C-alpha positions in Angstrom: 56.6 -6.7 49.4 53.5 -5.4 47.6 54.7 -6.8 44.2 54.7 -10.3 45.5 50.8 -10.4 45.4 50.9 -10.5 41.5 51.9 -14.2 41.5 48.4 -15.5 42.7 46.5 -17.5 40.2 43.5 -18.5 42.0 40.5 -18.5 39.6 37.9 -15.8 40.3 34.3 -15.3 39.2 35.5 -14.6 35.6 37.1 -18.0 35.5 34.0 -19.8 36.8 31.8 -18.0 34.4 33.9 -18.9 31.5 33.7 -22.6 32.6 29.9 -22.4 32.8 29.6 -20.7 29.5 31.9 -23.3 27.8 29.9 -26.1 29.3 26.7 -24.4 27.9 28.3 -24.0 24.5 29.2 -27.7 24.4 25.7 -28.8 25.5 24.1 -26.5 23.0 26.4 -27.6 20.2 25.7 -31.3 20.9 21.9 -30.6 20.7 22.3 -28.7 17.4 24.7 -31.2 15.8 22.8 -34.4 16.8 19.5 -32.6 16.2 20.6 -31.8 12.6 21.6 -35.3 11.9 18.5 -36.7 13.4 16.4 -34.4 11.2 18.1 -35.4 8.2 17.7 -39.2 9.1 14.0 -38.6 9.3 13.5 -36.4 6.2 16.0 -37.7 3.7 17.0 -41.0 2.1 20.5 -41.7 0.6 20.7 -43.4 -2.8 23.6 -44.5 -5.0 22.8 -43.9 -8.7 23.6 -47.1 -10.6 23.3 -45.6 -14.3 24.2 -42.5 -16.2 20.7 -41.9 -17.3 20.6 -38.6 -15.4 23.9 -37.3 -16.6 25.2 -34.7 -16.5 23.0 -33.7 -13.5 23.7 -36.9 -11.6 26.4 -39.3 -12.7 26.8 -43.0 -12.5 27.9 -44.0 -8.9 26.9 -40.5 -7.5 25.4 -40.4 -4.0 22.4 -38.3 -3.6 20.1 -37.3 -0.8 16.3 -37.4 -1.6 13.6 -35.8 0.6 10.8 -38.1 1.4 7.7 -36.7 -0.2 4.2 -37.7 -1.0 3.5 -38.2 -4.8 1.0 -35.2 -4.5 3.8 -32.9 -3.7 5.7 -33.6 -6.9 5.9 -30.8 -9.5 7.3 -30.5 -13.2 11.0 -30.5 -13.2 11.5 -32.5 -10.1 14.0 -35.4 -10.1 12.2 -38.1 -8.3 12.7 -41.6 -6.9 9.9 -44.1 -7.7 9.4 -47.9 -8.0 7.1 -49.3 -10.7 7.2 -53.0 -11.3 6.9 -52.6 -15.0 10.1 -50.6 -15.2 12.3 -52.3 -12.7 12.4 -54.1 -9.3 14.5 -51.4 -7.9 14.0 -47.7 -7.1 14.5 -45.5 -10.4 15.5 -41.8 -10.7 14.0 -39.8 -13.4 12.9 -36.1 -14.0 9.3 -35.3 -14.1 8.5 -33.5 -17.2 4.6 -33.6 -17.3 1.8 -34.2 -14.9 -1.8 -35.3 -15.1 -3.7 -33.3 -17.8 -0.5 -32.2 -19.6 0.3 -33.0 -23.3 4.0 -33.6 -23.9 5.9 -34.3 -27.1 9.4 -34.2 -28.5 10.9 -32.3 -30.4 10.0 -28.9 -31.7 13.0 -26.8 -32.7 15.0 -29.4 -30.9 13.2 -28.9 -27.6 10.6 -30.7 -25.4 7.1 -29.2 -25.5 4.6 -29.4 -22.6 1.1 -28.0 -23.3 2.5 -26.4 -26.5 5.3 -24.6 -24.6 8.9 -25.2 -25.6 11.0 -26.1 -22.4 14.4 -24.6 -21.8 16.4 -27.4 -20.2 20.0 -26.1 -19.4 20.6 -29.2 -17.3 20.8 -31.5 -20.4 24.0 -32.5 -22.1 25.5 -30.1 -24.4 23.8 -31.7 -27.4 20.4 -31.4 -25.5 17.6 -33.6 -26.9 18.9 -33.5 -30.5 19.4 -37.0 -31.8 17.2 -38.5 -29.1 14.1 -40.4 -30.3 11.2 -38.1 -31.1 7.9 -39.2 -29.6 4.3 -38.2 -30.5 2.1 -36.1 -28.3 1.1 -37.9 -25.2 -1.8 -36.8 -23.0 -0.8 -37.7 -19.3 -3.7 -39.3 -17.4 -4.7 -37.7 -14.2 -2.9 -38.9 -11.1 0.1 -40.0 -13.3 3.5 -38.5 -14.3 5.7 -38.6 -17.5 9.3 -38.9 -16.8 12.6 -38.6 -18.7 16.2 -39.0 -18.0 18.5 -36.1 -18.6 20.7 -38.2 -20.9 17.9 -38.6 -23.4 20.0 -40.8 -25.8 20.2 -43.9 -23.5 17.8 -43.4 -20.7 15.1 -46.0 -20.3 12.3 -43.7 -19.4 8.7 -43.1 -20.3 9.7 -43.1 -24.0 10.7 -46.7 -23.7 7.2 -47.6 -22.3 5.0 -45.7 -24.7 3.3 -48.9 -25.8 2.2 -49.8 -22.2 -1.3 -49.4 -21.2 -0.4 -46.1 -19.3 1.4 -44.7 -22.2 4.7 -44.7 -20.3 3.4 -42.8 -17.4 3.9 -43.6 -13.7 1.4 -43.2 -10.9 2.0 -40.3 -8.6 1.8 -42.6 -5.5 4.8 -44.6 -6.9 7.0 -41.7 -6.0 8.7 -42.1 -2.7 11.2 -39.2 -2.6 12.5 -36.2 -4.4 16.2 -35.6 -5.1 17.6 -32.5 -3.3 21.3 -32.7 -3.6 24.3 -34.7 -4.9 26.5 -35.2 -1.8 29.2 -37.4 -3.4 30.9 -36.0 -5.2 30.0 -32.8 -3.4 28.1 -31.0 -6.2 25.5 -29.5 -3.8 21.8 -28.7 -4.3 20.2 -29.4 -7.6 19.3 -26.2 -9.6 15.7 -25.1 -9.8 14.2 -26.3 -13.1 13.2 -22.8 -14.1 12.1 -23.8 -17.7 8.9 -25.3 -16.2 8.1 -22.1 -14.3 5.7 -20.8 -17.0 3.5 -23.9 -16.5 3.0 -23.6 -12.8 4.7 -23.5 -9.4 7.9 -25.3 -8.9 8.8 -27.4 -5.8 10.5 -25.7 -2.8 13.9 -26.9 -1.9 14.0 -29.2 1.1 15.4 -28.3 4.5 18.9 -29.6 3.7 20.6 -26.2 3.9 19.1 -25.5 7.3 20.1 -29.0 8.5 23.7 -28.3 7.4 23.9 -25.0 9.1 22.5 -26.5 12.4 25.1 -29.3 12.2 28.1 -27.2 11.3 27.0 -24.5 13.9 26.7 -27.3 16.5 30.2 -28.6 15.7 31.7 -25.1 16.0 30.1 -24.6 19.5 31.3 -28.0 20.6 34.8 -27.3 19.4 34.9 -23.8 20.9 33.5 -24.9 24.3 35.9 -27.9 24.5 38.8 -25.6 23.7 38.0 -23.1 26.4 39.7 -25.0 29.2 43.0 -25.7 27.7 43.2 -22.1 26.3 42.3 -20.7 29.7 45.0 -22.8 31.4 47.6 -21.8 28.9 46.7 -18.1 29.3 46.7 -18.4 33.0 50.1 -20.0 32.9 51.6 -17.3 30.9 50.2 -14.7 33.2 51.8 -16.4 36.2 55.0 -16.7 34.5 55.0 -13.1 33.5 54.0 -12.1 37.1 56.9 -14.2 38.6 59.3 -12.6 36.1 58.2 -9.1 37.2 58.7 -10.0 40.9 62.2 -11.4 40.1 
């Protein structure tokens, strides 16, 4: 009878095309996923922060990703990783508040001043720099940086080294990386330090967002491609059962 032909389940061109496309999706997904992680490994360094000197921006024990940069790329407002033997034998995280040629002091009306400009710092604790030790005007030598912790009350930063020969400053080439995001806990990208914008260009964010998009997109493609086969078989099985039921 003519109705009996509806029970056939041999795959046609559509089935073969689906298998090819699912394979391509898995392959492309793997390239994107592994490429994203490879890119991140080349560009970023992970650090665990041992102190609370950068709170509340970065808490003690937080895990951060820092983009590998040259010291010449550093701008005011950046949170950087550097190593200076006169400070510590380990990498240190602080915020750059002044660069070579700047004059910096604290505090005027409770605010840090750079080149006579009062700096709005919304990333500081609620009490801001109030109560932190004032310091006289420092002129930052060329090629060097003046750095402070966001927790100004307890941070061992440039203010703790003012009597050094370099007036508490650190050489630009001591910087190895710039913090881009807090990844554990998942606080995300650091906010742009807009209070320094009037003094010059701010640093551009690193490629972390693009890397995350590549990795997530790759994972979705791999999962979707891998799921095609089981889903197609299940759909085909239901179609065969429905066809057999109609014949019966």
